[in-house]
C-alpha positions as CSV (number, residue, x, y, z in Angstrom):
1,M,0.0,0.0,0.0
2,H,1.4,3.3,-1.1
3,D,1.4,6.5,1.1
4,F,0.3,9.2,-1.4
5,S,0.6,12.2,1.1
6,S,3.9,13.4,-0.3
7,L,2.9,12.7,-3.9
8,L,-0.1,15.0,-3.5
9,T,1.5,17.8,-1.4
10,R,5.3,18.2,-2.1
11,G,5.6,21.1,-4.6
12,V,1.9,20.9,-5.4
13,D,-0.2,24.1,-5.9
14,T,-3.7,22.9,-7.0
15,I,-5.5,19.6,-7.4
16,I,-8.9,19.2,-9.1
17,D,-10.5,16.9,-7.8
18,K,-8.3,15.8,-4.9
19,D,-10.8,13.3,-3.3
20,H,-11.5,11.7,-6.7
21,L,-7.7,11.5,-7.5
22,L,-6.9,10.0,-4.1
23,G,-9.7,7.4,-4.5
24,A,-8.5,6.5,-8.0
25,L,-4.9,6.1,-6.8
26,S,-6.0,4.0,-3.8
27,S,-8.2,1.7,-6.0
28,G,-5.2,0.2,-7.7
29,K,-6.3,1.3,-11.2
30,V,-3.4,2.1,-13.5
31,L,-4.0,5.9,-14.1
32,R,-3.1,7.4,-17.5
33,V,-1.2,10.5,-16.4
34,K,-0.7,13.0,-19.2
35,F,1.9,15.6,-19.6
36,G,2.6,17.8,-22.7
37,I,5.8,19.6,-23.4
38,D,6.2,22.0,-26.4
39,P,9.7,22.2,-27.9
40,T,9.8,26.0,-28.2
41,G,13.5,26.0,-27.4
42,T,16.4,23.5,-27.4
43,H,17.0,23.2,-23.6
44,I,14.8,22.1,-20.7
45,H,15.6,24.1,-17.5
46,I,15.1,22.9,-14.0
47,G,12.0,25.0,-13.7
48,R,10.3,23.1,-16.5
49,A,11.6,19.9,-14.9
50,V,9.5,20.4,-11.7
51,P,6.4,18.8,-13.2
52,L,8.6,16.2,-14.9
53,W,9.8,15.1,-11.5
54,K,6.3,14.9,-10.3
55,L,5.5,12.7,-13.2
56,R,8.4,10.5,-12.2
57,A,6.8,10.2,-8.7
58,F,3.5,9.1,-10.3
59,Q,5.5,6.7,-12.5
60,D,7.1,5.2,-9.5
61,V,3.7,4.3,-7.9
62,G,2.7,2.4,-11.0
63,C,0.9,5.0,-13.2
64,Q,1.1,5.0,-17.0
65,I,2.8,8.2,-18.1
66,V,1.5,9.6,-21.4
67,L,4.1,12.0,-22.7
68,I,2.9,14.3,-25.5
69,I,5.6,16.2,-27.5
70,G,3.7,19.2,-28.8
71,D,5.3,19.4,-32.2
72,F,2.0,21.0,-33.5
73,T,1.1,23.1,-30.5
74,A,4.6,24.5,-30.3
75,Q,4.0,26.1,-33.7
76,I,0.8,27.7,-32.5
77,G,2.3,29.0,-29.2
78,D,1.0,28.8,-25.7
79,A,-0.1,32.1,-24.3
80,S,0.2,30.8,-20.7
81,D,2.0,33.4,-18.5
82,K,2.9,35.5,-21.5
83,L,2.1,39.2,-21.5
84,S,2.7,39.6,-25.2
85,K,1.9,37.7,-28.3
86,R,4.1,34.6,-28.9
87,P,5.7,34.2,-32.3
88,F,4.4,31.7,-34.8
89,L,7.1,29.0,-35.1
90,N,7.6,27.1,-38.3
91,S,7.9,23.3,-38.5
92,A,11.6,23.4,-39.2
93,Q,12.3,25.4,-36.0
94,V,10.3,23.0,-34.0
95,Q,12.0,20.0,-35.5
96,E,15.4,21.5,-34.7
97,N,14.3,22.2,-31.1
98,M,13.1,18.6,-30.7
99,K,16.4,16.9,-31.5
100,G,17.6,16.6,-27.9
101,Y,14.2,16.7,-26.1
102,L,13.7,13.1,-25.3
103,E,17.3,12.6,-24.3
104,Q,16.8,15.5,-21.7
105,V,13.4,14.1,-20.5
106,G,15.1,10.7,-20.2
107,K,17.2,12.1,-17.4
108,I,14.0,12.2,-15.3
109,L,11.5,9.7,-16.7
110,D,11.9,6.1,-17.6
111,L,11.1,6.6,-21.2
112,K,10.9,2.8,-21.9
113,A,7.8,2.7,-19.6
114,C,6.3,5.9,-21.1
115,E,3.7,6.1,-23.8
116,I,5.0,8.8,-26.2
117,H,2.9,10.7,-28.8
118,Y,3.5,13.7,-31.1
119,N,0.3,15.8,-31.3
120,S,0.7,16.7,-34.9
121,T,-0.5,13.1,-35.5
122,W,-4.1,14.1,-34.8
123,L,-4.1,17.9,-34.6
124,S,-2.9,18.3,-38.2
125,K,-5.8,16.2,-39.4
126,L,-8.7,18.2,-37.8
127,T,-11.1,19.6,-40.3
128,F,-12.3,23.2,-40.1
129,R,-15.7,21.9,-39.0
130,E,-14.1,19.9,-36.1
131,I,-12.1,23.0,-35.1
132,C,-15.4,25.0,-35.0
133,D,-17.0,22.3,-32.8
134,L,-14.1,22.7,-30.4
135,A,-14.4,26.5,-30.4
136,E,-18.0,26.2,-29.3
137,V,-16.9,25.0,-25.9
138,F,-15.6,28.5,-24.9
139,S,-17.0,32.0,-25.1
140,V,-14.8,35.0,-26.0
141,A,-15.7,36.4,-22.5
142,Q,-14.3,33.3,-20.8
143,M,-11.1,33.6,-22.8
144,I,-10.7,37.3,-22.0
145,E,-11.1,36.6,-18.3
146,R,-7.8,34.7,-18.4
147,R,-5.3,36.8,-16.5
148,N,-2.7,37.5,-19.2
149,F,-5.3,38.0,-21.9
150,K,-7.3,40.4,-19.6
151,E,-4.1,42.5,-18.9
152,R,-3.3,42.7,-22.6
153,W,-6.9,43.6,-23.4
154,E,-6.9,46.4,-20.8
155,R,-3.7,47.7,-22.3
156,R,-5.3,47.6,-25.8
157,E,-2.6,45.2,-27.0
158,E,-3.1,42.8,-29.8
159,I,-4.5,39.3,-29.0
160,S,-4.5,36.9,-31.9
161,V,-7.5,34.5,-32.3
162,R,-4.7,31.9,-32.8
163,E,-3.9,32.3,-29.2
164,F,-7.4,31.4,-28.2
165,L,-7.1,28.1,-30.1
166,Y,-4.2,26.8,-28.0
167,P,-6.1,25.6,-25.0
168,L,-8.6,23.9,-27.3
169,M,-5.8,21.9,-28.9
170,Q,-4.2,21.0,-25.6
171,G,-7.6,19.9,-24.3
172,Y,-8.3,17.8,-27.4
173,D,-5.0,16.0,-26.7
174,S,-6.6,14.8,-23.4
175,V,-9.6,13.4,-25.4
176,V,-7.4,11.5,-27.8
177,V,-5.2,9.8,-25.2
178,N,-8.0,9.2,-22.6
179,A,-6.2,11.1,-19.8
180,D,-7.2,10.3,-16.2
181,L,-4.9,13.0,-14.8
182,E,-3.0,15.9,-16.4
183,I,0.0,17.5,-14.7
184,G,1.4,21.0,-15.4
185,G,2.8,24.1,-13.8
186,T,0.5,26.7,-12.2
187,D,0.6,28.7,-15.4
188,Q,-1.1,25.8,-17.1
189,L,-4.2,25.7,-15.0
190,F,-6.5,27.3,-17.6
191,N,-5.3,24.9,-20.3
192,L,-5.7,21.9,-18.0
193,T,-9.2,22.8,-17.1
194,A,-9.9,23.3,-20.8
195,G,-9.1,19.6,-21.1
196,R,-11.8,18.7,-18.6
197,R,-14.4,20.8,-20.4
198,I,-13.5,19.3,-23.8
199,Q,-13.5,15.8,-22.5
200,H,-17.0,16.4,-21.2
201,F,-18.0,17.9,-24.6
202,Y,-16.9,14.6,-26.2
203,G,-18.7,12.5,-23.6
204,K,-15.5,11.3,-21.9
205,P,-14.7,11.1,-18.2
206,Q,-13.1,14.3,-17.0
207,Q,-9.4,14.2,-16.1
208,D,-8.2,15.2,-12.7
209,I,-5.7,18.1,-12.6
210,L,-2.5,18.6,-10.6
211,T,-0.4,21.8,-10.9
212,T,3.0,22.2,-9.5
213,Q,4.5,25.3,-7.9
214,M,6.7,27.5,-10.1
215,L,10.4,27.7,-9.6
216,N,11.8,31.3,-9.9
217,G,15.0,32.1,-11.7
218,L,18.2,32.5,-9.9
219,D,17.5,36.2,-9.5
220,G,14.0,35.9,-8.1
221,R,12.3,36.8,-11.5
222,K,10.6,34.3,-13.7
223,M,13.0,31.7,-15.0
224,S,13.8,32.8,-18.6
225,T,16.7,32.0,-20.9
226,S,16.7,35.5,-22.3
227,W,17.4,36.8,-18.8
228,G,20.2,34.4,-18.2
229,N,18.7,33.3,-14.9
230,V,18.2,29.6,-15.7
231,I,19.9,26.3,-14.9
232,N,19.4,23.9,-17.8
233,I,19.4,20.2,-17.0
234,V,22.2,19.6,-19.5
235,D,24.4,22.3,-18.1
236,T,27.8,21.1,-17.0
237,P,28.2,20.1,-13.4
238,E,30.5,23.1,-12.9
239,N,28.0,25.5,-14.4
240,Q,25.1,24.1,-12.4
241,F,27.1,24.3,-9.2
242,G,28.3,27.9,-9.9
243,K,24.9,29.1,-10.8
244,I,23.4,27.8,-7.5
245,M,26.2,29.5,-5.6
246,S,25.4,32.8,-7.3
247,M,21.6,32.7,-6.7
248,R,19.6,35.0,-4.4
249,D,19.5,33.8,-0.8
250,E,15.7,34.0,-0.8
251,E,15.5,31.2,-3.4
252,I,17.4,28.6,-1.4
253,I,14.5,26.9,0.4
254,P,12.1,26.9,-2.6
255,Y,14.9,25.3,-4.7
256,F,15.4,22.6,-2.0
257,R,11.6,21.9,-2.1
258,L,11.2,22.0,-5.9
259,A,14.5,21.1,-7.4
260,T,15.8,18.3,-5.1
261,A,14.7,15.1,-3.5
262,V,16.0,16.2,0.0
263,A,13.6,15.1,2.7
264,D,11.2,17.7,4.2
265,Y,12.6,17.3,7.7
266,D,16.1,18.1,6.4
267,I,14.8,21.2,4.6
268,D,13.1,22.3,7.8
269,S,16.5,22.1,9.5
270,Y,18.0,24.3,6.8
271,V,15.1,26.8,7.4
272,H,16.0,26.8,11.1
273,A,19.7,27.2,10.4
274,L,19.2,30.2,8.2
275,S,16.8,31.9,10.6
276,T,19.4,31.5,13.4
277,G,22.3,33.1,11.5
278,K,23.8,30.3,9.5
279,N,25.8,31.7,6.5
280,P,23.6,31.2,3.4
281,K,26.7,30.2,1.4
282,D,27.0,27.0,3.5
283,I,23.4,26.0,2.8
284,K,23.8,26.9,-0.9
285,E,26.8,24.6,-1.1
286,I,24.6,21.7,0.1
287,L,21.9,22.7,-2.4
288,A,24.3,23.0,-5.3
289,F,25.6,19.5,-4.5
290,E,22.1,18.1,-4.5
291,V,21.1,19.7,-7.8
292,V,24.2,18.6,-9.6
293,S,23.9,15.1,-8.1
294,R,20.4,14.8,-9.5
295,Y,21.4,15.3,-13.1
296,H,25.1,14.2,-13.1
297,G,25.7,11.9,-10.1
298,T,27.5,12.4,-6.9
299,D,31.0,12.0,-8.3
300,A,30.5,14.9,-10.8
301,A,28.9,16.9,-8.0
302,S,32.0,16.3,-5.8
303,R,34.3,17.4,-8.5
304,A,32.3,20.6,-9.2
305,R,32.2,21.5,-5.5
306,A,36.0,21.0,-5.3
307,Q,36.6,23.2,-8.3
308,F,34.3,25.9,-7.0
309,L,35.8,26.0,-3.5
310,A,39.4,26.0,-4.9
311,L,38.6,28.9,-7.1
312,F,36.7,31.1,-4.6
313,R,37.0,29.9,-1.0
314,D,40.7,29.0,-1.2
315,K,41.4,32.3,-3.2
316,Q,43.0,30.5,-6.2
317,V,42.1,33.7,-8.0
318,S,44.4,36.5,-6.8
319,R,42.9,39.4,-5.0
320,D,45.2,41.6,-7.1
321,I,43.4,40.9,-10.5
322,P,42.1,44.0,-12.3
323,T,38.9,45.5,-11.2
324,L,36.0,46.4,-13.5
325,S,33.5,48.9,-12.2
326,F,29.9,49.2,-13.3
327,P,27.4,52.0,-12.4
328,Q,24.4,49.7,-12.6
329,K,23.7,46.2,-11.4
330,S,22.1,44.7,-14.5
331,C,24.2,44.5,-17.7
332,S,24.2,42.3,-20.8
333,I,27.0,39.9,-21.0
334,L,28.0,41.6,-24.2
335,E,28.4,45.0,-22.4
336,I,30.4,43.3,-19.7
337,V,32.9,41.8,-22.1
338,L,33.2,45.1,-24.1
339,A,34.0,46.9,-20.8
340,S,36.9,44.6,-20.2
341,N,38.7,45.8,-23.4
342,V,39.7,42.2,-24.1
343,A,37.5,42.2,-27.1
344,K,38.3,45.0,-29.6
345,S,34.8,45.1,-31.3
346,N,31.2,44.0,-30.9
347,S,31.8,41.1,-33.3
348,D,34.9,40.0,-31.4
349,A,33.0,40.1,-28.1
350,R,30.1,38.1,-29.6
351,R,32.5,35.5,-30.9
352,L,34.1,35.0,-27.5
353,I,30.8,34.7,-25.8
354,E,29.3,32.3,-28.3
355,Q,32.4,30.1,-28.1
356,G,31.9,29.7,-24.4
357,A,35.0,31.6,-23.4
358,V,33.2,34.0,-20.9
359,E,32.5,33.0,-17.3
360,I,31.2,34.8,-14.3
361,N,31.9,32.9,-11.0
362,A,32.8,29.8,-13.0
363,V,29.4,29.9,-14.9
364,T,29.6,30.1,-18.7
365,H,27.4,32.6,-20.4
366,A,27.1,31.8,-24.1
367,D,24.2,34.1,-25.1
368,P,25.3,37.7,-25.9
369,R,21.8,38.9,-25.0
370,S,21.8,37.4,-21.5
371,I,21.2,40.0,-18.8
372,I,23.3,39.5,-15.7
373,D,22.7,40.9,-12.2
374,L,26.2,41.7,-11.1
375,R,27.5,41.8,-7.5
376,S,30.7,43.2,-6.1
377,D,33.4,40.6,-5.9
378,D,32.0,38.5,-8.8
379,V,34.9,37.1,-10.9
380,L,34.8,37.5,-14.6
381,K,37.0,35.2,-16.7
382,I,37.5,35.7,-20.5
383,G,39.5,33.0,-22.2
384,K,42.2,31.2,-20.3
385,R,44.2,34.2,-19.1
386,H,42.0,37.3,-18.5
387,F,40.5,37.6,-15.0
388,F,38.6,40.6,-13.5
389,R,37.0,41.4,-10.2
390,I,33.6,43.2,-10.5
391,R,32.7,46.3,-8.6
392,V,29.1,47.6,-8.6
């Protein structure tokens, strides 16, 4: 007999319908647990991994995971948690993004035990009449009440009818695969409830819903690749460790709860330690080790910790390295490299960045557009020989 208490509470935001879901789990029925992921980019970050780990927990208690790769819906664009219109991706972009997706998901789920579908299989075959039938399930008023649509409407910003179609398609996925439960982040709640409505429209049993809490980026903002505040699950152990060590102290405990398997009673002890004056860096070191171990194993985590501590705690980088001063805290990585005068032009700076030659606190930054929140005493490394200490 399984104890489902942690399964239905750890990292969970909302469950609809909790009593029904608990009864279904307790009955011994093999539940079909659906999760859809759109390949809108090439990497999966640990924020997007939160519901994947919840899926793994359901897989471990005997549920059938139904993984839907949204190769069709990715082209349409999910408006969830977006305050502006998403671009319309073409098929070639989506295919390129998908190349490494299953390999990354396989770091978390047992793919051999998963049922895997691509939703272009059925969505691309819907007739215009069938799409009109789907559209009948929702009114325009219901769509406009969705938070991000409502805010854009009040600002008189453009909302494409295409964006209204996305939850219809995600909901139709639930009809096709006969989902008993769908899991997603809190930003997916509207889309997940759409699945219930559309299942009812087609005379199917309504799926239960479980949403997971959202993991902030390292700087406390929404996790976003364009802001450079993400940890990707395929980042090197050294990068993952360094990023955790550079994060805001306020994010330590949420990261323990959402990005590790550390027991709740241990996390409670870290909460107590921090509240009684323990240095946050000591707790971050534990957190960084746990995150790296999850994706790369304990040996890799030990090596990453040793490298980081040798570089920063043991002062392997001389205190006498040149100082770079910045009047503002937030800068693009391109601006930071140009300020060093190591690169003689914008194109030279971009080349260095894109080749992975630029690190801050042992974390590689390979996107020239990334915005970095600098702190005094950060260490900038360009190439093998150029070190700078940041002053803000």
